[in-house]
C-alpha positions as CSV (number, residue, x, y, z in Angstrom):
1,X,0.0,-0.1,-0.2
2,X,2.6,2.6,1.1
3,X,4.8,2.4,-2.5
4,X,1.5,3.1,-4.2
5,X,1.0,6.5,-2.5
6,X,2.7,9.6,-3.3
7,X,4.6,12.0,-1.2
8,X,3.8,12.5,1.5
9,X,1.3,9.8,2.6
10,X,-1.3,11.5,4.8
11,X,-2.9,9.7,7.7
12,X,-5.3,11.7,10.0
13,X,-8.3,10.6,12.3
14,X,-9.1,11.2,15.8
15,X,-6.9,9.9,18.7
16,X,-9.8,7.7,19.9
17,X,-12.8,6.7,18.5
18,X,-15.2,7.8,21.1
19,X,-18.9,7.8,19.3
20,X,-20.2,6.3,15.9
21,X,-21.1,9.5,14.7
22,X,-18.0,11.2,16.0
23,X,-16.3,8.8,13.9
24,X,-18.2,8.9,11.1
25,X,-18.6,12.7,10.7
26,X,-14.5,13.0,11.4
27,X,-13.9,11.0,8.3
28,X,-16.5,12.3,6.1
29,X,-15.0,16.1,6.6
30,X,-11.5,14.7,6.5
31,X,-12.7,12.7,2.7
32,X,-13.8,16.4,1.8
33,X,-10.7,17.9,2.1
34,X,-9.0,15.5,-0.6
35,X,-6.1,15.8,1.4
36,X,-6.2,11.7,3.4
37,X,-4.9,8.6,2.1
38,X,-5.7,6.6,5.3
39,X,-8.0,7.1,8.5
40,X,-6.7,6.5,12.0
41,X,-8.6,6.1,15.0
42,X,-7.6,4.7,18.2
43,X,-9.8,1.7,19.6
44,X,-7.7,0.1,22.6
45,X,-5.9,3.1,23.9
46,X,-3.1,1.8,26.1
47,X,-2.5,4.3,29.4
48,X,-0.1,4.9,31.9
49,X,-2.5,4.7,35.1
50,X,-5.7,3.0,35.4
51,X,-8.9,5.1,35.4
52,X,-7.9,6.8,32.5
53,X,-10.1,6.5,29.1
54,X,-8.5,3.2,27.4
55,X,-10.4,3.3,24.6
56,X,-14.0,2.1,23.5
57,X,-12.9,-1.3,22.2
58,X,-14.2,-3.8,19.9
59,X,-17.6,-2.0,19.3
60,X,-15.8,0.5,17.7
61,X,-14.7,-1.5,15.0
62,X,-18.0,-1.9,12.9
63,X,-17.7,2.2,13.0
64,X,-14.8,2.0,11.1
65,X,-16.0,-0.6,8.6
66,X,-18.7,2.2,7.8
67,X,-16.0,4.6,7.0
68,X,-14.8,2.4,4.3
69,X,-18.1,1.8,2.8
70,X,-19.4,6.0,3.2
71,X,-15.9,7.2,2.3
72,X,-13.6,4.4,0.2
73,X,-10.6,5.7,2.7
74,X,-8.4,2.5,4.2
75,X,-9.0,2.3,7.6
76,X,-5.7,2.2,10.6
77,X,-6.2,0.6,14.2
78,X,-3.6,0.4,16.8
79,X,-2.9,-2.8,17.7
80,X,-1.1,-4.0,21.0
81,X,-1.8,-7.7,21.2
82,X,-2.8,-10.6,19.7
83,X,-6.5,-10.8,20.0
84,X,-6.3,-7.3,19.0
85,X,-5.0,-8.1,15.6
86,X,-7.5,-11.1,15.3
87,X,-10.3,-9.0,15.8
88,X,-9.0,-6.1,13.2
89,X,-8.3,-8.9,10.5
90,X,-12.2,-10.4,11.2
91,X,-13.5,-6.7,11.2
92,X,-11.5,-6.1,7.6
93,X,-9.1,-3.4,9.1
94,X,-6.5,-2.1,6.4
95,X,-3.8,-0.9,8.2
96,X,-2.1,-1.7,11.4
97,X,0.2,0.0,13.9
98,X,1.9,-1.0,17.0
99,X,2.2,2.2,19.3
100,X,5.2,3.3,21.5
101,X,4.5,1.6,24.8
102,X,4.3,-1.5,22.6
103,X,7.3,-1.2,21.0
104,X,9.3,-1.3,24.1
105,X,8.2,-4.7,25.0
106,X,10.1,-7.3,22.6
107,X,7.7,-10.0,23.9
108,X,4.9,-8.3,22.7
109,X,5.9,-7.3,19.4
110,X,6.8,-10.8,18.9
111,X,3.3,-11.6,19.6
112,X,1.6,-9.6,17.2
113,X,4.2,-10.9,14.7
114,X,3.5,-14.3,15.5
115,X,-0.4,-13.1,15.0
116,X,0.5,-11.8,11.6
117,X,1.9,-14.7,9.9
118,X,1.1,-15.5,6.6
119,X,-1.1,-12.3,6.5
120,X,-0.5,-9.7,3.7
121,X,-1.6,-6.4,5.9
122,X,0.3,-3.0,6.0
123,X,1.6,-2.5,9.6
124,X,3.5,0.6,11.0
125,X,5.9,0.5,14.0
126,X,5.9,3.5,16.4
127,X,9.5,4.4,17.9
128,X,10.0,3.2,21.6
129,X,9.1,5.7,24.3
130,X,12.7,6.4,25.4
131,X,15.4,6.7,22.8
132,X,16.5,3.4,22.1
133,X,17.3,2.6,18.3
134,X,18.4,-0.7,18.7
135,X,14.6,-1.8,20.1
136,X,13.0,0.0,17.3
137,X,15.0,-1.8,14.8
138,X,14.6,-5.0,16.5
139,X,11.1,-4.4,16.3
140,X,11.0,-4.2,12.4
141,X,13.0,-7.1,11.9
142,X,10.6,-9.4,14.2
143,X,8.0,-8.4,11.7
144,X,10.2,-8.8,9.1
145,X,11.1,-12.2,10.3
146,X,7.2,-13.0,10.7
147,X,7.3,-12.8,6.8
148,X,5.4,-9.1,6.8
149,X,7.0,-6.8,3.8
150,X,4.6,-4.1,3.5
151,X,5.7,-1.9,6.4
152,X,6.4,1.4,7.7
153,X,8.0,3.2,11.2
154,X,6.6,6.0,12.4
155,X,8.5,8.9,14.5
156,X,6.6,10.4,17.1
157,X,9.3,12.0,19.4
158,X,10.8,10.2,22.9
159,X,10.0,10.9,26.3
160,X,12.4,13.3,28.4
161,X,11.9,14.5,31.8
162,X,13.4,18.2,31.3
163,X,11.6,19.0,28.3
164,X,9.8,22.0,28.3
165,X,9.0,22.5,24.4
166,X,7.4,19.3,23.1
167,X,5.5,16.7,24.8
168,X,8.0,14.2,23.1
169,X,11.3,15.5,22.0
170,X,11.6,14.6,18.3
171,X,15.7,14.0,18.4
172,X,15.3,13.7,15.0
173,X,18.8,11.7,14.0
174,X,17.3,8.8,15.9
175,X,14.8,8.9,13.3
176,X,17.5,9.7,10.5
177,X,19.8,6.6,12.1
178,X,16.6,4.5,11.7
179,X,16.2,5.0,7.9
180,X,20.1,5.0,7.5
181,X,19.6,1.4,8.9
182,X,16.7,0.3,6.4
183,X,16.1,2.6,3.7
184,X,13.4,0.7,2.3
185,X,11.3,1.4,5.0
186,X,9.0,4.6,4.8
187,X,9.3,6.8,7.7
188,X,5.9,8.3,8.9
189,X,6.1,11.4,11.3
190,X,3.8,11.7,13.8
191,X,3.9,15.5,15.1
192,X,0.6,15.3,16.9
193,X,2.3,13.2,19.4
194,X,5.9,15.3,19.3
195,X,4.1,18.4,20.1
196,X,1.2,17.6,22.0
197,X,0.0,20.7,21.3
198,X,-1.5,22.5,18.1
199,X,0.1,25.2,17.7
200,X,3.3,24.3,16.8
201,X,2.2,21.2,14.6
202,X,2.9,22.8,11.3
203,X,6.4,23.7,11.9
204,X,7.3,20.2,12.9
205,X,5.6,18.8,9.9
206,X,7.3,21.1,8.0
207,X,10.3,20.0,9.4
208,X,9.5,16.5,8.9
209,X,9.5,17.0,5.1
210,X,12.4,19.2,4.9
211,X,14.1,16.0,5.9
212,X,12.7,14.1,3.4
213,X,10.4,11.8,5.6
214,X,7.5,9.9,3.6
215,X,4.4,10.9,5.4
216,X,2.3,12.5,8.1
217,X,0.2,10.9,10.9
218,X,-1.8,13.7,12.2
219,X,-4.7,13.6,14.7
220,X,-7.8,15.5,13.7
221,X,-11.4,15.6,15.8
222,X,-14.6,17.5,15.2
223,X,-14.6,19.2,18.3
224,X,-11.0,19.1,19.5
225,X,-11.2,20.8,22.8
226,X,-13.8,18.1,24.0
227,X,-12.1,15.1,23.0
228,X,-11.8,11.9,25.4
229,X,-7.7,11.8,25.2
230,X,-5.1,14.0,23.7
231,X,-7.3,17.1,23.0
232,X,-4.6,19.9,23.0
233,X,-3.1,18.1,20.1
234,X,-5.8,17.8,17.9
235,X,-7.1,19.6,15.2
236,X,-10.7,19.8,13.0
237,X,-10.6,18.3,9.8
238,X,-10.5,21.7,8.0
239,X,-7.8,23.0,9.8
240,X,-5.8,19.7,8.7
241,X,-6.6,20.2,5.3
242,X,-5.1,24.0,6.0
243,X,-2.0,22.4,7.1
244,X,-1.2,19.8,4.4
245,X,-1.9,22.9,2.0
246,X,0.6,25.2,3.4
247,X,3.3,22.2,3.7
248,X,6.2,23.3,1.2
249,X,7.0,19.8,-0.6
250,X,11.2,19.9,-1.5
251,X,12.8,18.2,-4.3
252,X,15.4,15.7,-3.4
253,X,17.4,16.6,-6.3
254,X,18.0,19.7,-8.5
255,X,16.0,20.4,-11.6
256,X,18.8,21.1,-13.8
257,X,22.6,20.6,-14.2
258,X,23.4,24.1,-13.1
259,X,21.9,23.6,-9.9
260,X,23.4,20.3,-9.7
261,X,26.8,21.7,-10.2
262,X,26.1,24.0,-7.3
263,X,25.1,21.3,-5.1
264,X,28.1,19.2,-6.1
265,X,30.2,22.3,-5.5
266,X,29.2,22.5,-2.0
267,X,29.2,19.4,-1.3
268,X,32.3,18.6,-2.3
269,X,33.6,21.6,0.2
270,X,31.6,20.1,3.1
271,X,33.9,16.9,2.4
272,X,36.8,18.6,2.5
273,X,35.9,20.2,5.6
274,X,34.7,17.2,7.3
275,X,37.8,15.1,6.1
276,X,39.5,17.6,7.8
277,X,37.7,17.6,11.1
278,X,38.6,13.9,11.1
279,X,42.1,14.7,10.9
280,X,41.8,17.5,13.6
281,X,39.9,14.8,16.2
282,X,42.6,12.2,15.3
283,X,45.1,14.8,16.3
284,X,43.7,16.0,19.4
285,X,43.2,12.2,20.6
286,X,46.6,11.7,20.1
287,X,47.4,14.7,22.5
288,X,44.8,13.0,24.9
289,X,46.8,10.0,24.9
290,X,49.8,11.6,25.9
291,X,48.3,13.8,28.8
292,X,46.9,10.0,29.9
293,X,50.6,9.1,29.9
294,X,51.5,12.1,31.8
295,X,48.6,11.7,34.2
296,X,50.0,7.8,34.5
297,X,53.6,8.9,35.3
298,X,52.6,11.3,38.0
299,X,49.9,9.2,39.6
300,X,46.7,11.8,38.8
301,X,43.1,11.2,38.0
302,X,41.9,11.1,34.8
303,X,39.0,13.4,35.2
304,X,39.7,17.1,36.1
305,X,36.3,18.8,36.8
306,X,37.3,22.0,36.6
307,X,39.2,21.8,33.4
308,X,36.2,20.2,32.3
309,X,33.7,22.5,33.3
310,X,36.3,25.7,31.9
311,X,36.2,24.0,28.3
312,X,32.8,23.5,28.3
313,X,31.6,27.0,29.1
314,X,34.0,28.7,26.9
315,X,32.8,26.5,23.7
316,X,29.2,27.4,24.8
317,X,30.2,31.4,24.5
318,X,32.0,30.6,21.2
319,X,28.8,28.6,20.1
320,X,26.4,31.3,21.0
321,X,28.6,33.6,18.9
322,X,28.9,31.6,15.8
323,X,24.9,31.3,16.1
324,X,25.3,27.6,17.0
325,X,22.6,25.8,19.9
326,X,23.9,25.4,23.2
327,X,22.0,21.9,22.7
328,X,24.6,21.1,19.6
329,X,28.0,22.4,21.7
330,X,27.0,20.7,24.3
331,X,26.9,16.9,22.5
332,X,29.6,17.6,20.2
333,X,32.3,18.7,23.3
334,X,30.8,16.4,25.5
335,X,31.5,13.2,23.1
336,X,34.8,14.6,22.3
337,X,35.7,14.9,26.3
338,X,33.9,11.3,26.7
339,X,36.3,9.9,23.7
340,X,39.5,11.8,25.5
341,X,38.4,9.8,28.7
342,X,38.6,6.8,27.1
343,X,41.7,7.2,25.2
344,X,43.6,8.2,29.0
345,X,41.7,4.8,30.4
346,X,43.0,2.8,27.7
347,X,46.8,4.4,28.4
348,X,46.8,4.4,31.8
349,X,45.4,0.3,31.9
350,X,48.2,-0.2,29.2
351,X,45.7,-1.2,26.6
352,X,47.1,0.9,23.9
353,X,50.3,3.1,23.6
354,X,51.1,6.5,22.3
């Protein structure tokens, strides 16, 4: 299914199916925009704490059958265990997705994969709650080993206790690393769960398109503020249509030879700078090993906390002066510092020489 759809693949619908009228009206209004490829609705909603609305359950599946009949749209449902899969197949659901809370559990993903053996149905796998690339890749591999071929990934961001802007921090590089490891798997962005609020949905959706993601999954509700779950991140079908209209879809490659020549020249400049960075890093680590030898000979500790804080603060200031974010500078300098410590430890332990 995914290969037959043009980019971006557009998936929309309410966070949760609540009533038959709500599901059908949302689907009809979304279909009227002409900007939806797949209608989504949560039937079972895994919640962190008991007592929250955990989905309408099986009685919502016939409502999705009516959506199929009335709009012609394929319908998608989240599944968390084998019994969910069996019910969805019984009711003719077109697409399944596995949520973040399920992806974290390899046993649950394997149960779903086993239930789908021999079934040709598209399946989407959300990233796990925490930033664990191996867990995400492992979940996809379990589905592949079960013989499933129409697969896709959903990037919905990652939980982070100190996050102030997003509901789930995007950490785009993890999704890019997934695409690099599995280039044949379409990557769908879920700005609704990344944002947790509707005012920045367009910004995140546009960034996903700029990063060449294959599609979007956006939550839409006829009366968002009255939604039974995740009200703050849902938008009306009409606002959804406007958001899709406002997206700028950029080309992967330039159109003419002159533009391509310019891009190739700039990329070569980047390659040369990257080569210099590698050489400089290698030189820096050589000096770090010499420092490790000095500390070994003089019985000094490897970590010098005051020196580390001084270095970090210096480069945070220089980064700000050059328009580089504190988060980026911290990641870079910390990575270099961590590698320097590891190099010094190896020298002290006699694992490597100068």
